[in-house]
C-alpha positions in Angstrom: -18.1 -31.7 33.1 -21.0 -29.9 34.7 -24.4 -31.2 35.8 -25.7 -31.0 32.2 -22.9 -33.1 30.8 -21.2 -30.1 29.1 -17.5 -29.2 29.5 -16.7 -26.3 31.7 -14.5 -23.5 30.3 -12.8 -20.8 32.3 -13.8 -17.2 31.5 -11.9 -14.1 32.6 -14.0 -11.0 33.3 -13.0 -7.5 34.2 -15.4 -6.2 36.9 -15.1 -3.5 39.6 -13.8 -4.7 42.9 -16.9 -3.4 44.8 -19.2 -5.3 42.5 -17.2 -8.5 43.0 -17.3 -8.1 46.7 -21.1 -7.5 46.7 -21.7 -10.4 44.4 -19.6 -12.8 46.5 -21.5 -11.7 49.6 -24.8 -12.3 47.8 -23.7 -15.8 46.6 -22.5 -16.7 50.1 -25.9 -15.6 51.6 -27.7 -17.7 49.0 -25.5 -20.7 49.5 -24.4 -20.7 45.8 -21.2 -20.2 44.0 -20.6 -17.0 42.1 -19.7 -19.0 39.0 -23.1 -20.8 39.3 -24.9 -17.5 39.6 -23.1 -16.0 36.6 -23.8 -19.2 34.5 -27.5 -19.1 35.4 -27.7 -15.5 34.4 -26.0 -16.1 31.1 -28.2 -19.1 30.4 -31.3 -16.8 30.9 -29.9 -14.1 28.7 -29.1 -16.6 26.0 -32.5 -18.2 26.2 -34.4 -14.9 26.2 -32.5 -13.6 23.1 -33.8 -16.6 21.2 -37.4 -15.8 22.1 -37.4 -13.0 19.6 -37.3 -15.7 16.9 -40.9 -16.9 17.8 -43.0 -17.6 14.7 -45.9 -15.2 14.3 -49.4 -16.7 14.0 -51.2 -16.0 10.7 -53.6 -13.5 12.4 -50.7 -11.6 14.0 -48.7 -11.7 10.7 -51.7 -10.2 8.8 -52.0 -7.4 11.3 -48.3 -6.5 11.2 -47.9 -3.1 9.6 -51.6 -2.5 9.5 -51.2 0.7 11.4 -48.7 3.4 10.7 -48.4 6.2 13.1 -47.5 9.7 12.0 -43.8 10.5 12.2 -44.4 13.1 14.9 -46.6 10.8 17.0 -45.6 10.9 20.7 -46.8 7.6 22.1 -46.0 8.5 25.7 -47.9 11.8 25.5 -50.9 10.1 23.9 -50.9 7.4 26.5 -50.6 9.9 29.4 -53.4 11.9 28.0 -55.8 9.0 27.6 -54.9 7.6 31.1 -55.6 11.1 32.6 -59.0 11.1 30.9 -59.8 7.6 32.0 -58.9 8.1 35.7 -59.9 11.7 36.1 -62.1 12.1 39.2 
């Protein structure tokens, strides 16, 4: 059992040797186990993936779909142009 009272399970991963070597060095420098670092990472990934299920407020829900950009709209080009105008000296 781990610190949260859950059962630990072994996991086999295929990772490049150089990556494993670097990760072990990193873990050693941080005073942590590589398994602990991987577990923490996976917990963060799993938690963040659930955040997309956040319920929208009524105001946000009412605005959803209120604007439809033209099919050929280039957001990056438009943003770049507006920022150039704003910060032109």
